N, C-alpha and C positions, 0 to 999 in steps of 0.2 A: 504494500500500500504506500502511496506517495506521502511524504511528510507534509503536514498541514502548512507550516510557515515557510517552506522551501519554495523559492520562486523558480519558474522555468528560465533556462538560460540557453543561449546558442553556443555550441562548441563544435570543434572539428574532431571527427573520429576517423579511424582507418580500419580496413579489413586486414586480418592477419591469419596465418595458419597455426593453430594450436597443436603442439607436438603430443602432449599427454591430454587426452580428452576424457579422463575418468569422470563420470557423472555429468558430462556436458554433451550436448547434441551437436553432431557434425564437427568437421575439422576447421571450418572457417568461422571466425568470431570477429566482433567489432570492439575496439577499445579507443579511449581518448588518445589523441596525439600528444607526445611529450611536450611539455610547456603550456598545456592548457590548464584550465581551472582544476580539473580532477586528475588524479594519478593514473598512470597507464595500466595498473593492475585491476582497475574496476571493470566489471563486465557491463556492457551496454546492451539493453534489450532493443531490438530493431526488427523491421520487416525482413522476412526471409529473402526477398528480392535483392536486398543490399549484400547478402552473403553469397549470391549466385555467381560462381566463377565463370560461367558461360557469358554472363552479361557484363560483369566488372572484374578486372584483374585484381589479384591480391595486392594490397597496398593502396587501393583506391581510397581517396579521402572524401568524406561527406560532411556537410555542415548541417547539424540537426539541433532540434530544440529538446533539451533534457531537463529532468527533475530527479533529485535523489529520492530513493525509496528506503523503507526500513528493512528491506530484505538483506 
């Protein structure tokens, strides 16, 4: 669930290939780019189309609107 007082913010994220996917779905994931507001180890929930390697190459950067959750 989203945090009540946490505002939405625009950040740049990138796709990357996760080597160890224990407990995660698929090999391609999305993370914040280094130097953004959030650390790169945070997982970003996003549409499946953003992780489609037939449509976007690994390392593709996206600008998205995000909000922290309590997960």
